[in-house]
N, C-alpha and C positions, 0 to 999 in steps of 0.2 A: 457584425460582433458575431457569435454562429447559436445558434441556439443545442441544446439538451438534443444532442444526435447520438448517443449509443441505447442498442438493448438489444435485450432477446428476445429472440425470434425462436424458435423455436431444443430440442437438446430430446439426445436418445442414442439408447447404440454406441454410445463412449461416445460420443460425439458433443458440439453447442451449435449454433449454428445464432449467428454476431452481428450486428447491425453497429461500426462504426462511421459516421457520417451519407454518406453513398454510397457507400463498399461494404458486401454484405460478406463477410468470411464460414467456412466451419474449421472447429477446430477441435485435435482433439480433450475430451473431459469422462475425466474415469472416475466421478462418482454419476452418471447419470449414465442404467443399468438400464432408464426404462424405455418405451416403446415412445420412435419420437410420435410426433401429434401431427407436422406439416403434413404434406404427401410431398413424398423422391424425389419432384421435380422441381418440390423448389430449394432442396439441397442439390440438387442437381444444376439449382440455374444463379448460385452467389459465383462469386467474383474468382478467390481467389482459394484453395484449401490446404490445409497443413495438414502433412502424415507425417505417423511417428515409428513409425507399423517396418517400412521399410526404408530406418535410417534418418532427419532429422528433412523434408525435402515439404516445399512449396510445389503444388500442383497449382498453375495459372496465376505464378505469381508477378505475370509479367501482365497485367491488366491493372497490375499496384500500383502507386504513383510513388520513387521514393520518399516521398515522403507528405502526412496529409494533417492538418490538423480537427482540434474535434474538438467541443465542449461538453463537459462534466461536471453539476452540482456547482455552476457557476468557474469552472478550474477550465480555460485551455490547454491541455496538451500538442510539440507534433509526436504524429505519429509514426513507423518507419516495421514494417513485414522484417524482421531481424532472424539470425539463420538458427537460432532455436522456438519461429517460431510465437514470441513475445514483439508486444508492440510499443511498450513505454509504457503502459493503462494496464488498470486491476481494478475493474470495475467493481471489484467487489466490496471495495473501501466505501464507497457513493459516503453509505448510512454511517460514514464512522465521519466521513470529512462533512456530513452539515453535525455532526456530533458535536466537533469539537471546533468548529464555526461556532456553534449555540454557547458552548460552551468556555469557548472562551469568553467569548462575548461579555459576556453575566456577567463575569473572573474581571473581568480588566472595568468594571467601572469601581469607578471608587480610589480605584489602586492611584497611591503618587510615581505609582513606574509602569515602563512594558514589559510585560513578560516574556519570561523569556521559558524558550519552549526547547528540547533536541526532542533531533528524530532522528533514529538510528534507523540502517541497510535504509535508506531514504528512498533509494529505486528514482525513478526519473520527478522524484517531489511534489505527488498532491498533496500529503500534506503540511508540507512544507509552504504551498502556496498557501492554500486550507490555512493555515494561523498567521502567516505574512501579512491578509486578509483581510485579518482580525489588529492590526498592527500589532502584533507579539515579535519581538528580537529572536531568532531563527540560526539553531544553527545545525545543519544539513550533512550529517558523516555517508558514506561509502564504498567500501571496498575496491569501487572500480568507477576507473578517475576519467571516462567515459561517460552513466551518466549521470556521477556529475558535474559535468558539462550538457549529459543531457535538460537535467532540469536548469539547469541556469538556461540556456535554452529557452524551456518551460516557461521558466519567472522572467523571460525577460518580451512571450504573447503576449502575458497578462501584467508587462508593463508596471512587474515589480522586481527588475536592475536595478532600483535603489534600493529596494525596503535593507533594510539591516539580514543580512542573513548571512551563515556566516557557510562558503561554504569546503566542507575538510577529505579530503580521497585517505584515510587510516584504515586501522586492522579497530576493529567498534575496543575491546575488549583494552588495545593498549592503550587510544583515546580516549575510552571513560579512566586512565589507572591518574592518568598524567592529571586533568582533570581534578582529581580528589586530591594527589598530592596540588594540586595548582588554587585550591579549594573553589572552583567553579562550580554552582546552581542554578538548578536548575526550576523551574515555579513544573513546566510540564513535559510528559517527555511519555513518547515517538517508540513505535520499536514496530517489525512484523519481519524477525533471523530465518534466513533461508534456513530448507534440511538440510541443507549443507552450502560449506565457501571458501573462497579463497579470502583470505588481506590484502589489504597489498603486496606487502612480501612476503606472501607465498605462504602466509600462516592458515591453515585450518579447524571451518569450525564448523561440526555438530550439532544440529538441537536437541541434540535427548541428553546429549554429554556441556554440554556448555550453555542455554540455557538461564537453570538457577543464579548458574556462578554471573553470567547478567545482570539477573535479576536484581541483583544483590549491587551491581556497585553499579546500578539506576538508582536505587532506595537512597545509596549514599551521595549522590547528588543533587536526592528532592530538595529544597527550600520552604525556610523552618513555616511557609506559608505556601504548602504547594495545592494550587489545581486536581490536575490527572497523572494520571502513566495508563498508556493506555497500551495494548495488548494483542499483535493480532499475529498469522504462524495459516500457511500454506500446505503441514503434513502430515503425508494418513497418517493416522494411529493418533491425532494432536488435537483431541476436540477438546469447546468450549469445559467441560468439565478439568479437564488435565491443564485452562491454562488456569481457571478460575485457581488453580486450588497451586501452583506459581505463582500466582499473585496476592492469596495468598497470607502467600510461606517469611512471600518477601517483601509485603508493606507491615510482620508481623500480627493477623485482621486490623487492622488501623479503621477508626472507626469513616466513616463514610458512606459513601453509595454507588455501590455496584452493579458489574451488570458483565455476564459470558451468555455468550448463542451463534450463529455462524454466518457467516456475508454471505451473502446472498446475490445471485445475478437474475437481471430485474428484467422482466420483461410488459408488453399487456394483461388484461386481470385474464382473460383464458390461457397464459405462458406459465407452463409449468417453471415456482422458484425451483435457482439451482444450488440447491450448494458450494461452497468455492471457497473451503478455508473458517474462520474462525475463529473469535473473537474474547478477550476481557479486559472487563474495564474496572476503572475505580475515579472516582474522582471525592471533591470534599463538598 
């Protein structure tokens, strides 16, 4: 079984140096405005580099396998170097996955039924699989059929192919409205909306315009005995304070525990943590 195999090795000059299993990669990172700490030779020795300055392209992509597996926070992921520089994982979500598992585990004690969890804009399923590991019933939604299939393969990789997970390919708002009409409710809702995205039928999603309405729909889907709502974003200008205000508005400042902050890529103690998005969360 794989062990924890992701680490941030260095960052700076608008780039990040990361290790994914046995492979070291260089990829763009706009917030990394400082100077790198490691020598140039360490960066030059990377297995492959992704560059956006002259078009989306990999250098030395042939050094990478078509697929390989790593484990992060006890969840196994299949990785692949996509044409957009993504790999199939956002490791800055590690702390959120840890918090999610702990919170769901504690909330499930003494409940007569399984917790129900909705994961929107669910990508390759990190939060879905974290919740499923704690015995929750999960609805996993993404507008990309390819990403939903990737998430299903990750479920199989984690021996969760038989877990109670609904795999949905749909536009988020259309699905949420149908769930409200059906009277379905969820104890926990997780969402990581894109800056800009397209639904399954070409619907356009813009986070600055649409996120308040998304959260309003999510509020309508919370059960009478909810556990949590976890919101994250990677959009420049969408800060922890912005997400926190939006979440307070959506939940009418209801009682509970609130927390907001940066999502960080981290490595060894001497490596500078690298902010890569932000989050806001609420729990009973």
